[in-house]
C-alpha positions as CSV (number, residue, x, y, z in Angstrom):
1,M,92.5,133.6,130.5
2,R,91.4,130.2,128.9
3,S,93.2,128.1,126.6
4,T,92.1,128.1,123.0
5,R,93.4,124.3,122.8
6,V,91.1,121.7,123.2
7,R,92.8,118.9,125.6
8,P,93.7,115.8,123.5
9,Y,91.4,113.3,125.2
10,A,88.7,115.4,124.3
11,I,89.4,115.1,120.6
12,T,89.7,111.4,120.8
13,R,86.8,110.9,123.1
14,G,89.6,109.4,125.9
15,R,90.5,106.7,123.4
16,T,94.7,106.7,123.5
17,R,95.3,103.7,121.2
18,P,94.4,103.4,117.3
19,R,92.7,100.4,115.7
20,H,95.6,100.4,113.2
21,L,99.5,100.2,113.2
22,L,100.5,103.6,112.4
23,L,104.2,104.4,112.3
24,V,105.4,108.0,112.0
25,E,106.6,107.0,108.6
26,T,103.4,105.3,107.8
27,L,101.7,107.1,104.6
28,V,98.2,107.9,104.5
29,S,96.2,109.3,101.4
30,V,92.3,109.8,100.5
31,P,91.2,107.3,97.8
32,T,88.1,109.2,96.9
33,Y,87.5,112.6,98.0
34,D,83.9,113.5,99.5
35,P,83.6,117.3,100.2
36,Q,80.1,116.5,101.8
37,A,81.5,114.0,104.1
38,S,84.5,116.3,105.1
39,A,82.2,118.9,106.0
40,Q,80.6,116.7,108.7
41,L,83.8,116.0,110.6
42,M,85.1,117.6,113.5
43,P,87.6,120.4,113.3
44,E,90.9,118.2,113.7
45,A,89.6,115.3,111.8
46,Q,88.5,117.4,108.9
47,A,91.9,119.0,109.1
48,L,93.7,115.7,109.1
49,Y,91.4,114.6,105.8
50,E,92.0,117.8,103.8
51,R,95.7,117.4,104.2
52,A,95.8,113.7,103.5
53,R,94.3,114.6,99.8
54,Q,98.1,114.3,99.0
55,R,99.7,111.3,100.4
56,T,101.5,112.3,103.6
57,S,103.2,110.7,106.7
58,V,101.5,110.5,110.0
59,A,104.6,112.5,111.3
60,E,104.2,115.1,108.6
61,L,100.5,115.5,109.5
62,S,101.0,115.8,113.1
63,A,103.9,118.5,112.5
64,H,102.0,120.4,110.0
65,L,98.7,120.6,111.8
66,D,100.2,120.8,115.5
67,I,98.3,118.2,116.8
68,P,100.1,115.5,119.3
69,L,101.1,112.3,117.5
70,G,98.9,110.1,119.6
71,V,95.8,112.0,118.7
72,I,96.8,112.0,114.9
73,R,96.8,108.0,115.1
74,V,93.3,107.8,116.8
75,L,91.7,110.1,114.5
76,L,93.4,108.6,111.4
77,S,92.3,105.1,112.6
78,D,88.8,106.5,112.7
79,L,89.1,107.9,109.4
80,A,90.4,104.6,108.1
81,A,87.6,102.6,109.7
82,Q,85.2,104.8,107.8
83,E,87.1,104.1,104.4
84,M,87.7,107.9,104.4
85,V,91.6,107.4,104.2
86,F,93.9,104.8,103.0
87,I,96.9,103.5,105.3
88,H,99.7,102.4,102.8
89,P,101.6,99.7,103.9
90,T,105.0,100.0,105.3
91,G,108.2,98.6,105.2
92,F,107.3,97.0,108.7
93,E,104.7,94.8,107.3
94,Y,106.9,93.3,104.5
95,E,109.6,92.3,106.7
96,Y,109.8,88.8,105.4
97,D,109.4,89.8,101.8
98,A,112.8,89.2,100.5
99,H,111.8,90.4,96.9
100,L,110.6,93.6,98.2
101,L,113.6,94.3,100.1
102,E,115.8,93.6,97.5
103,R,114.0,96.1,95.4
104,I,114.2,98.7,98.2
105,L,118.0,98.2,98.5
106,D,118.5,98.4,94.6
107,G,116.3,101.6,94.7
108,L,118.8,103.0,97.6
109,K,121.7,102.4,95.5
110,G,120.3,103.8,92.4
111,V,120.4,100.6,90.3
C-alpha cells in the first residue's frame, strides 16, 4: 500500500532552510486575508495560511497541521516573502532592548 503522506522535500521543493528566523515561539498572522490567493496555494501552504488567520506560533502550526517543523518554517518563509503572512518579532530580536525586557518582566510579575 502506498503512503498518503507526501515527503517533506517534495513539499518544500528540496529546500531545507527558511529565509526568515522562525523560532518555535515565533508568532505569525495574516495581515489581510485574501481568499483568492488562498485558493491558489499548495494544500500545505493553504492550510498554514488559513490557520494563521488567528495569530499563532510556529510550534502550534506544526502540531495542529501535523507537518514537520522544518517544512512549516520553509513554507512560512515563502508566505512571508509574498507578504501573505506577518512574522511577529520575538524577544530574541530585542535582546538588547532593556526597556522592553523590563516591561516583559513587569508583566510576568503582574505589576
